[in-house]
BALOBA-1460 file (C-alpha; in Angstrom, 3 decimals):
// residues 230
<rec num="1" residu="m" x="-7.472" y="6.191" z="21.605"/>
<rec num="2" residu="t" x="-4.966" y="5.597" z="18.412"/>
<rec num="3" residu="h" x="-6.427" y="2.803" z="15.909"/>
<rec num="4" residu="v" x="-3.495" y="0.323" z="14.847"/>
<rec num="5" residu="l" x="-4.767" y="1.795" z="11.137"/>
<rec num="6" residu="d" x="-4.357" y="5.648" z="11.696"/>
<rec num="7" residu="r" x="-0.556" y="5.366" z="11.506"/>
<rec num="8" residu="p" x="-0.577" y="2.285" z="9.479"/>
<rec num="9" residu="v" x="2.930" y="3.055" z="8.328"/>
<rec num="10" residu="w" x="4.686" y="2.913" z="11.940"/>
<rec num="11" residu="t" x="2.503" y="-0.067" z="13.402"/>
<rec num="12" residu="a" x="3.513" y="-2.513" z="10.389"/>
<rec num="13" residu="l" x="7.215" y="-1.492" z="10.857"/>
<rec num="14" residu="t" x="6.633" y="-1.575" z="14.705"/>
<rec num="15" residu="t" x="5.318" y="-5.181" z="14.380"/>
<rec num="16" residu="r" x="4.744" y="-7.518" z="11.513"/>
<rec num="17" residu="h" x="7.305" y="-5.974" z="9.411"/>
<rec num="18" residu="a" x="9.525" y="-4.805" z="12.066"/>
<rec num="19" residu="h" x="12.298" y="-7.269" z="9.928"/>
<rec num="20" residu="v" x="11.961" y="-4.849" z="6.697"/>
<rec num="21" residu="a" x="12.017" y="-1.421" z="8.585"/>
<rec num="22" residu="a" x="14.872" y="0.863" z="8.610"/>
<rec num="23" residu="g" x="15.054" y="3.451" z="11.659"/>
<rec num="24" residu="g" x="14.893" y="3.253" z="15.674"/>
<rec num="25" residu="e" x="12.309" y="4.345" z="18.508"/>
<rec num="26" residu="r" x="10.926" y="7.385" z="16.623"/>
<rec num="27" residu="a" x="10.769" y="7.160" z="13.028"/>
<rec num="28" residu="r" x="10.981" y="4.146" z="10.599"/>
<rec num="29" residu="r" x="10.739" y="3.141" z="7.144"/>
<rec num="30" residu="f" x="10.588" y="0.419" z="5.139"/>
<rec num="31" residu="v" x="13.864" y="-0.583" z="3.732"/>
<rec num="32" residu="p" x="14.934" y="1.376" z="0.005"/>
<rec num="33" residu="d" x="14.129" y="-2.132" z="-1.869"/>
<rec num="34" residu="i" x="10.842" y="-2.416" z="-0.861"/>
<rec num="35" residu="g" x="9.665" y="0.968" z="-0.934"/>
<rec num="36" residu="p" x="9.500" y="4.638" z="0.315"/>
<rec num="37" residu="l" x="7.176" y="4.330" z="2.990"/>
<rec num="38" residu="a" x="8.032" y="6.016" z="6.156"/>
<rec num="39" residu="a" x="6.402" y="7.329" z="9.614"/>
<rec num="40" residu="a" x="7.173" y="9.026" z="12.562"/>
<rec num="41" residu="r" x="6.009" y="7.783" z="16.060"/>
<rec num="42" residu="d" x="4.325" y="10.895" z="16.787"/>
<rec num="43" residu="d" x="5.024" y="14.727" z="16.303"/>
<rec num="44" residu="a" x="7.143" y="15.111" z="19.127"/>
<rec num="45" residu="p" x="9.973" y="17.146" z="17.934"/>
<rec num="46" residu="e" x="12.943" y="14.082" z="19.036"/>
<rec num="47" residu="s" x="10.236" y="11.850" z="16.555"/>
<rec num="48" residu="l" x="9.953" y="14.478" z="13.250"/>
<rec num="49" residu="t" x="14.120" y="15.116" z="13.476"/>
<rec num="50" residu="a" x="14.394" y="10.667" z="13.840"/>
<rec num="51" residu="l" x="12.036" y="11.102" z="10.444"/>
<rec num="52" residu="a" x="14.396" y="13.416" z="8.616"/>
<rec num="53" residu="e" x="17.109" y="11.254" z="9.294"/>
<rec num="54" residu="l" x="15.404" y="8.561" z="7.150"/>
<rec num="55" residu="a" x="15.428" y="10.665" z="4.085"/>
<rec num="56" residu="p" x="17.412" y="9.484" z="1.145"/>
<rec num="57" residu="a" x="19.909" y="12.391" z="-0.317"/>
<rec num="58" residu="d" x="19.119" y="11.807" z="-3.755"/>
<rec num="59" residu="g" x="14.922" y="10.640" z="-3.416"/>
<rec num="60" residu="g" x="12.258" y="11.662" z="-1.320"/>
<rec num="61" residu="l" x="9.628" y="9.412" z="1.295"/>
<rec num="62" residu="l" x="6.214" y="8.789" z="1.027"/>
<rec num="63" residu="l" x="3.715" y="9.493" z="4.231"/>
<rec num="64" residu="l" x="0.641" y="8.368" z="4.789"/>
<rec num="65" residu="q" x="-1.761" y="9.252" z="8.354"/>
<rec num="66" residu="a" x="-4.933" y="10.172" z="9.394"/>
<rec num="67" residu="d" x="-3.799" y="13.055" z="11.317"/>
<rec num="68" residu="p" x="-2.147" y="16.057" z="9.676"/>
<rec num="69" residu="i" x="0.877" y="15.774" z="8.589"/>
<rec num="70" residu="v" x="3.437" y="17.852" z="10.087"/>
<rec num="71" residu="l" x="7.088" y="18.011" z="8.972"/>
<rec num="72" residu="p" x="10.897" y="19.191" z="10.336"/>
<rec num="73" residu="p" x="12.168" y="22.454" z="8.968"/>
<rec num="74" residu="s" x="14.938" y="19.673" z="7.567"/>
<rec num="75" residu="l" x="11.962" y="18.577" z="5.456"/>
<rec num="76" residu="v" x="9.558" y="19.820" z="2.631"/>
<rec num="77" residu="a" x="6.525" y="18.078" z="1.343"/>
<rec num="78" residu="t" x="6.838" y="18.119" z="-2.860"/>
<rec num="79" residu="t" x="3.624" y="16.452" z="-3.363"/>
<rec num="80" residu="t" x="0.478" y="16.311" z="-0.996"/>
<rec num="81" residu="a" x="-2.543" y="14.503" z="-1.552"/>
<rec num="82" residu="e" x="-5.997" y="13.955" z="0.525"/>
<rec num="83" residu="g" x="-6.626" y="10.008" z="0.248"/>
<rec num="84" residu="v" x="-9.212" y="7.489" z="1.836"/>
<rec num="85" residu="q" x="-8.479" y="4.425" z="3.975"/>
<rec num="86" residu="l" x="-11.315" y="1.544" z="3.715"/>
<rec num="87" residu="v" x="-11.804" y="-1.349" z="5.664"/>
<rec num="88" residu="l" x="-13.422" y="-4.502" z="4.536"/>
<rec num="89" residu="e" x="-17.332" y="-4.963" z="6.323"/>
<rec num="90" residu="a" x="-19.344" y="-7.037" z="4.209"/>
<rec num="91" residu="p" x="-17.185" y="-9.753" z="3.196"/>
<rec num="92" residu="a" x="-20.106" y="-11.778" z="2.167"/>
<rec num="93" residu="l" x="-19.952" y="-9.950" z="-1.314"/>
<rec num="94" residu="l" x="-16.538" y="-11.363" z="-2.090"/>
<rec num="95" residu="a" x="-18.359" y="-14.766" z="-2.238"/>
<rec num="96" residu="a" x="-19.531" y="-13.644" z="-5.626"/>
<rec num="97" residu="v" x="-16.808" y="-12.754" z="-7.361"/>
<rec num="98" residu="p" x="-15.811" y="-15.571" z="-9.399"/>
<rec num="99" residu="e" x="-12.567" y="-17.089" z="-9.239"/>
<rec num="100" residu="d" x="-10.223" y="-16.553" z="-12.724"/>
<rec num="101" residu="p" x="-8.944" y="-19.979" z="-13.669"/>
<rec num="102" residu="r" x="-5.424" y="-18.239" z="-15.434"/>
<rec num="103" residu="v" x="-4.831" y="-16.765" z="-11.698"/>
<rec num="104" residu="v" x="-1.286" y="-17.591" z="-11.575"/>
<rec num="105" residu="a" x="0.814" y="-17.042" z="-7.933"/>
<rec num="106" residu="l" x="3.762" y="-14.484" z="-8.143"/>
<rec num="107" residu="g" x="6.849" y="-14.479" z="-6.421"/>
<rec num="108" residu="d" x="10.806" y="-13.983" z="-7.056"/>
<rec num="109" residu="g" x="10.546" y="-14.934" z="-10.505"/>
<rec num="110" residu="d" x="8.104" y="-12.312" z="-11.633"/>
<rec num="111" residu="a" x="10.100" y="-9.914" z="-9.813"/>
<rec num="112" residu="a" x="10.997" y="-7.620" z="-12.910"/>
<rec num="113" residu="a" x="7.346" y="-7.746" z="-14.595"/>
<rec num="114" residu="m" x="5.712" y="-6.582" z="-11.658"/>
<rec num="115" residu="h" x="7.683" y="-3.506" z="-10.931"/>
<rec num="116" residu="a" x="7.526" y="-3.305" z="-14.900"/>
<rec num="117" residu="l" x="4.004" y="-3.399" z="-15.003"/>
<rec num="118" residu="a" x="3.450" y="-1.028" z="-11.726"/>
<rec num="119" residu="t" x="5.414" y="1.514" z="-13.191"/>
<rec num="120" residu="l" x="3.396" y="1.729" z="-16.083"/>
<rec num="121" residu="t" x="0.428" y="1.851" z="-14.406"/>
<rec num="122" residu="r" x="1.522" y="3.423" z="-11.462"/>
<rec num="123" residu="p" x="-0.963" y="2.111" z="-8.478"/>
<rec num="124" residu="g" x="1.519" y="3.447" z="-5.985"/>
<rec num="125" residu="p" x="5.118" y="3.027" z="-4.655"/>
<rec num="126" residu="f" x="6.484" y="-0.429" z="-6.142"/>
<rec num="127" residu="a" x="9.867" y="-0.968" z="-5.509"/>
<rec num="128" residu="a" x="12.110" y="-4.104" z="-6.364"/>
<rec num="129" residu="r" x="11.243" y="-6.038" z="-3.837"/>
<rec num="130" residu="t" x="7.811" y="-4.570" z="-2.405"/>
<rec num="131" residu="h" x="6.433" y="-7.955" z="-3.693"/>
<rec num="132" residu="v" x="8.213" y="-10.056" z="-0.506"/>
<rec num="133" residu="l" x="5.594" y="-7.657" z="1.969"/>
<rec num="134" residu="g" x="2.863" y="-10.700" z="0.845"/>
<rec num="135" residu="d" x="1.228" y="-12.848" z="-1.293"/>
<rec num="136" residu="f" x="1.270" y="-11.341" z="-4.842"/>
<rec num="137" residu="v" x="-1.863" y="-13.021" z="-8.021"/>
<rec num="138" residu="g" x="-1.871" y="-11.897" z="-11.207"/>
<rec num="139" residu="v" x="-2.909" y="-12.932" z="-14.779"/>
<rec num="140" residu="v" x="-0.898" y="-13.760" z="-17.745"/>
<rec num="141" residu="e" x="-1.998" y="-13.906" z="-21.616"/>
<rec num="142" residu="g" x="0.994" y="-14.200" z="-24.353"/>
<rec num="143" residu="g" x="4.008" y="-14.444" z="-21.722"/>
<rec num="144" residu="e" x="3.058" y="-11.289" z="-20.470"/>
<rec num="145" residu="l" x="1.868" y="-10.312" z="-17.044"/>
<rec num="146" residu="i" x="-1.262" y="-7.606" z="-17.453"/>
<rec num="147" residu="a" x="-2.566" y="-7.319" z="-14.548"/>
<rec num="148" residu="m" x="-1.459" y="-7.844" z="-10.505"/>
<rec num="149" residu="a" x="-2.921" y="-7.464" z="-6.944"/>
<rec num="150" residu="g" x="-0.840" y="-8.096" z="-3.524"/>
<rec num="151" residu="e" x="-0.483" y="-7.591" z="-0.022"/>
<rec num="152" residu="r" x="1.621" y="-4.977" z="1.691"/>
<rec num="153" residu="m" x="1.497" y="-3.986" z="4.764"/>
<rec num="154" residu="k" x="0.364" y="-6.078" z="7.777"/>
<rec num="155" residu="q" x="-0.702" y="-4.965" z="11.485"/>
<rec num="156" residu="p" x="-2.033" y="-7.640" z="14.229"/>
<rec num="157" residu="g" x="-5.033" y="-8.358" z="12.848"/>
<rec num="158" residu="f" x="-4.899" y="-6.132" z="9.465"/>
<rec num="159" residu="t" x="-3.467" y="-6.686" z="6.032"/>
<rec num="160" residu="e" x="-3.560" y="-4.234" z="2.886"/>
<rec num="161" residu="v" x="-4.607" y="-5.258" z="-0.301"/>
<rec num="162" residu="s" x="-2.205" y="-3.357" z="-2.589"/>
<rec num="163" residu="a" x="-0.778" y="-2.767" z="-6.523"/>
<rec num="164" residu="v" x="-3.939" y="-3.558" z="-7.803"/>
<rec num="165" residu="c" x="-3.548" y="-3.044" z="-11.577"/>
<rec num="166" residu="t" x="-4.174" y="-3.875" z="-15.038"/>
<rec num="167" residu="r" x="-2.309" y="-2.806" z="-18.337"/>
<rec num="168" residu="p" x="-4.291" y="0.168" z="-20.066"/>
<rec num="169" residu="e" x="-5.182" y="-2.348" z="-22.799"/>
<rec num="170" residu="a" x="-6.784" y="-5.302" z="-21.065"/>
<rec num="171" residu="r" x="-8.735" y="-2.683" z="-18.554"/>
<rec num="172" residu="g" x="-12.218" y="-3.076" z="-18.257"/>
<rec num="173" residu="r" x="-12.392" y="-7.190" z="-18.071"/>
<rec num="174" residu="g" x="-12.904" y="-7.320" z="-14.822"/>
<rec num="175" residu="l" x="-8.954" y="-8.267" z="-13.983"/>
<rec num="176" residu="a" x="-8.732" y="-5.680" z="-10.966"/>
<rec num="177" residu="r" x="-12.105" y="-6.614" z="-8.875"/>
<rec num="178" residu="g" x="-11.458" y="-10.319" z="-10.013"/>
<rec num="179" residu="l" x="-7.722" y="-10.023" z="-8.419"/>
<rec num="180" residu="s" x="-8.679" y="-7.728" z="-5.611"/>
<rec num="181" residu="a" x="-11.302" y="-10.474" z="-4.288"/>
<rec num="182" residu="l" x="-8.991" y="-13.075" z="-4.470"/>
<rec num="183" residu="v" x="-6.576" y="-11.570" z="-2.094"/>
<rec num="184" residu="a" x="-9.169" y="-9.864" z="0.377"/>
<rec num="185" residu="r" x="-11.070" y="-13.755" z="0.637"/>
<rec num="186" residu="r" x="-7.225" y="-15.008" z="1.375"/>
<rec num="187" residu="i" x="-6.926" y="-12.257" z="3.838"/>
<rec num="188" residu="v" x="-10.353" y="-12.965" z="5.451"/>
<rec num="189" residu="a" x="-9.496" y="-17.103" z="5.553"/>
<rec num="190" residu="r" x="-6.215" y="-16.152" z="7.757"/>
<rec num="191" residu="g" x="-8.833" y="-14.458" z="10.317"/>
<rec num="192" residu="e" x="-7.078" y="-11.163" z="9.479"/>
<rec num="193" residu="t" x="-9.188" y="-8.025" z="8.166"/>
<rec num="194" residu="p" x="-8.391" y="-6.816" z="4.466"/>
<rec num="195" residu="y" x="-8.242" y="-3.370" z="4.170"/>
<rec num="196" residu="l" x="-6.574" y="-0.435" z="1.411"/>
<rec num="197" residu="h" x="-6.249" y="2.839" z="0.059"/>
<rec num="198" residu="a" x="-6.865" y="4.908" z="-2.477"/>
<rec num="199" residu="y" x="-6.632" y="8.485" z="-3.474"/>
<rec num="200" residu="a" x="-9.865" y="10.510" z="-2.751"/>
<rec num="201" residu="t" x="-10.080" y="11.235" z="-6.595"/>
<rec num="202" residu="n" x="-9.751" y="8.106" z="-7.380"/>
<rec num="203" residu="t" x="-13.873" y="7.626" z="-7.462"/>
<rec num="204" residu="a" x="-13.729" y="4.919" z="-10.261"/>
<rec num="205" residu="a" x="-11.610" y="2.536" z="-7.943"/>
<rec num="206" residu="i" x="-13.245" y="3.565" z="-4.825"/>
<rec num="207" residu="r" x="-16.562" y="2.337" z="-6.500"/>
<rec num="208" residu="l" x="-14.929" y="-0.737" z="-7.088"/>
<rec num="209" residu="y" x="-13.793" y="-1.368" z="-3.728"/>
<rec num="210" residu="e" x="-17.181" y="-0.946" z="-2.242"/>
<rec num="211" residu="s" x="-18.775" y="-3.028" z="-4.354"/>
<rec num="212" residu="l" x="-16.335" y="-5.635" z="-2.931"/>
<rec num="213" residu="g" x="-18.212" y="-4.979" z="0.340"/>
<rec num="214" residu="f" x="-14.661" y="-2.382" z="1.460"/>
<rec num="215" residu="r" x="-16.483" y="0.798" z="3.538"/>
<rec num="216" residu="l" x="-14.704" y="4.261" z="4.127"/>
<rec num="217" residu="r" x="-13.030" y="4.216" z="7.180"/>
<rec num="218" residu="r" x="-11.626" y="7.509" z="7.760"/>
<rec num="219" residu="a" x="-9.853" y="9.899" z="5.591"/>
<rec num="220" residu="m" x="-6.312" y="9.926" z="4.877"/>
<rec num="221" residu="h" x="-3.165" y="12.817" z="4.034"/>
<rec num="222" residu="v" x="-0.536" y="11.680" z="1.691"/>
<rec num="223" residu="a" x="2.571" y="13.487" z="1.096"/>
<rec num="224" residu="v" x="6.122" y="12.903" z="-0.795"/>
<rec num="225" residu="v" x="9.050" y="14.702" z="1.026"/>
<rec num="226" residu="e" x="12.664" y="15.641" z="0.527"/>
<rec num="227" residu="r" x="14.932" y="17.051" z="2.278"/>
<rec num="228" residu="a" x="14.951" y="20.760" z="2.462"/>
<rec num="229" residu="p" x="17.004" y="22.848" z="0.703"/>
<rec num="230" residu="s" x="20.910" y="23.634" z="2.556"/>
């Protein structure tokens, strides 16, 4: 049986994030100002054709799923990578991480600073309105946002921890660890299970998340796809 997290983009866009989805019953994507994540319902030719129709003329879509990625002839992969999906299995470990009193809630008024930090550190796709997908928190020093973490995709019973990033000069101080733990604790408090994604090569991030109680669920396929040249 297919798990709700095997095609997390599809299940998010057909359930808790349906209000920010573009597309139909065969393929969907987040609206552009939220991000490029997209998914087909399955690998049927009709679904892959619908996915291709969502690709912008001057940009790409980001696909993330457990199944090998199948593309129609009208799409090409410009980047592929192996990822991992981790799910929180030992929530008690989160309690050992102290909460930083400097942590502040981030919202619409911080959108520009959040986008700038994500652009600098590249934790994953982060567009002008990605922050509306869930709660975000951060640490500000000297009037500058130096670290943040928040929530991205949501499915029934699950919420993804995402956009964990720290300015280069502020790394090594435990900010990512503290913010990730705080976001995960709040998800657990709502009765949901936190999960997250990382590139398989990002061993430092994976070790950090494992220290917080996350465990590997399965490998994931990642691809940036664009319209094939005509």
